[in-house]
C-alpha positions as CSV (number, residue, x, y, z in Angstrom):
1,X,31.5,21.3,54.6
2,X,30.2,24.7,53.9
3,X,29.6,26.1,50.5
4,X,32.4,28.7,50.7
5,X,34.9,25.9,51.6
6,X,33.9,24.0,48.5
7,X,34.5,27.0,46.3
8,X,37.9,27.6,47.9
9,X,39.0,24.0,47.2
10,X,37.8,24.1,43.6
11,X,39.6,27.4,43.1
12,X,42.8,26.0,44.7
13,X,42.7,23.0,42.4
14,X,41.9,24.8,39.2
15,X,44.6,27.5,39.4
16,X,47.6,25.2,38.6
17,X,45.6,23.9,35.5
18,X,45.0,27.4,34.3
19,X,48.7,28.3,34.7
20,X,50.0,25.2,32.9
21,X,47.5,25.3,30.0
22,X,49.7,27.4,27.7
23,X,52.7,25.2,28.4
24,X,50.7,22.1,27.6
25,X,49.4,23.6,24.3
26,X,53.0,24.5,23.2
27,X,54.1,20.9,23.7
28,X,51.2,19.5,21.5
29,X,52.2,18.0,18.2
30,X,51.6,20.3,15.2
31,X,49.6,19.1,12.3
32,X,49.5,20.6,8.8
33,X,46.4,21.1,6.7
34,X,47.6,18.4,4.3
35,X,48.0,15.9,7.1
36,X,44.5,16.7,8.4
37,X,43.0,16.2,4.8
38,X,44.9,12.9,4.5
39,X,43.5,11.7,7.8
40,X,40.0,12.8,6.9
41,X,40.1,11.1,3.5
42,X,41.4,7.9,5.1
43,X,38.5,8.0,7.6
44,X,35.7,9.2,5.4
45,X,36.8,8.5,1.8
46,X,35.8,5.7,-0.5
47,X,36.9,2.2,0.3
48,X,40.1,0.9,-1.2
49,X,39.8,-0.8,-4.5
50,X,39.3,-4.6,-4.3
51,X,42.0,-7.0,-5.3
52,X,42.8,-7.5,-8.9
53,X,42.1,-10.7,-10.8
54,X,44.7,-13.4,-11.0
55,X,47.3,-12.7,-13.7
56,X,46.9,-14.2,-17.1
57,X,49.2,-17.2,-17.8
58,X,49.9,-18.2,-21.3
59,X,47.0,-18.0,-23.8
60,X,44.2,-18.4,-21.2
61,X,41.6,-15.8,-20.8
62,X,40.9,-14.6,-17.3
63,X,37.4,-13.2,-16.5
64,X,36.8,-11.4,-13.3
65,X,33.6,-10.0,-11.8
66,X,32.5,-8.7,-8.5
67,X,30.2,-10.9,-6.5
68,X,26.5,-10.3,-7.1
69,X,25.1,-8.2,-4.3
70,X,21.5,-8.7,-3.1
71,X,19.5,-6.0,-4.8
72,X,16.1,-6.8,-3.3
73,X,16.4,-4.0,-0.8
74,X,16.3,-1.5,-3.7
75,X,13.2,-3.0,-5.4
76,X,9.8,-1.5,-5.2
77,X,7.0,-3.9,-4.4
78,X,4.5,-4.5,-7.3
79,X,0.8,-4.1,-6.9
80,X,0.4,-7.9,-6.8
81,X,2.7,-8.1,-3.8
82,X,1.0,-5.2,-2.0
83,X,-2.5,-6.4,-2.6
84,X,-2.6,-10.1,-3.8
85,X,-6.4,-10.1,-4.4
86,X,-6.4,-6.9,-6.5
87,X,-7.6,-6.9,-10.1
88,X,-4.0,-6.2,-11.4
89,X,-2.6,-9.2,-9.4
90,X,-5.2,-11.6,-10.7
91,X,-4.8,-10.4,-14.3
92,X,-2.2,-13.0,-15.3
93,X,-4.1,-14.8,-18.1
94,X,-5.5,-17.6,-15.9
95,X,-9.2,-18.0,-16.3
96,X,-11.1,-17.7,-13.0
97,X,-14.7,-18.2,-12.1
98,X,-16.7,-15.0,-11.7
99,X,-17.3,-13.7,-8.3
100,X,-21.1,-14.0,-7.9
101,X,-20.8,-12.0,-4.7
102,X,-18.8,-9.2,-6.3
103,X,-19.5,-5.6,-6.8
104,X,-23.2,-4.6,-7.3
105,X,-24.5,-7.9,-5.8
106,X,-26.0,-7.9,-2.3
107,X,-23.5,-9.6,0.1
108,X,-25.2,-8.7,3.4
109,X,-26.9,-11.0,5.8
110,X,-29.7,-13.3,4.6
111,X,-33.2,-11.9,4.6
112,X,-36.6,-13.4,4.5
113,X,-38.1,-12.6,1.1
114,X,-41.9,-12.8,1.4
115,X,-42.4,-11.8,5.0
116,X,-43.8,-8.4,5.7
117,X,-44.4,-7.1,9.2
118,X,-46.0,-3.6,9.0
119,X,-44.3,-1.2,11.4
120,X,-41.0,-3.1,11.4
121,X,-40.2,-2.7,7.8
122,X,-41.5,-1.0,4.7
123,X,-43.9,-3.4,3.0
124,X,-44.4,-3.4,-0.8
125,X,-47.8,-2.3,-2.2
126,X,-50.2,-5.2,-2.9
127,X,-49.9,-6.7,-6.4
128,X,-51.9,-5.3,-9.3
129,X,-55.1,-7.2,-10.3
130,X,-54.4,-9.9,-12.8
131,X,-57.4,-10.8,-15.0
132,X,-57.4,-13.7,-17.4
133,X,-59.5,-12.4,-20.3
134,X,-59.6,-15.8,-21.9
135,X,-61.7,-17.1,-19.0
136,X,-64.4,-14.4,-19.7
137,X,-67.6,-15.7,-21.4
138,X,-68.2,-14.7,-25.0
139,X,-70.5,-11.7,-25.7
140,X,-74.1,-12.7,-26.7
141,X,-74.8,-12.4,-30.4
142,X,-76.2,-9.0,-31.4
143,X,-75.2,-7.2,-28.2
144,X,-73.3,-3.9,-28.2
145,X,-70.1,-5.8,-27.1
146,X,-70.5,-8.2,-30.0
147,X,-71.0,-5.3,-32.5
148,X,-67.9,-3.4,-31.1
149,X,-65.8,-6.6,-31.4
150,X,-66.8,-7.1,-35.0
151,X,-66.2,-3.4,-35.8
152,X,-69.9,-2.7,-36.7
153,X,-70.3,-0.1,-34.0
154,X,-67.7,2.5,-32.8
155,X,-66.5,2.2,-29.2
156,X,-67.6,4.9,-26.8
């Protein structure tokens, strides 16, 4: 089928619809603004009130209440729920052992303490000389050292 034939068939079928459109619109039911508002309120308005409580009989007291709804969806999580190991979560009055691997304490891999390999790591300087002065012999009597120790001769 050619393109022009397709256009001709489409035009032939649409002409009766265009002619009858005003007639169809005149037969449509009319609706007032009040009816439209009432329908909109019914569709989008608040829900109807729930049933009333049972009527009171005699001297009895009737207590009615709505069923408790689950409010957990509206609650904000506390810091202890968001981070259970946080300081705020653990501050509940229960004594706990201190964390010896906590802040400020080295928690990395184990290292060898006294091993120094020059070139691979920075080695500490050699230790200062330690001299045990109690192991030194006493100064001979009458020597300059003996006189300085007794305060008879000023030091140089």
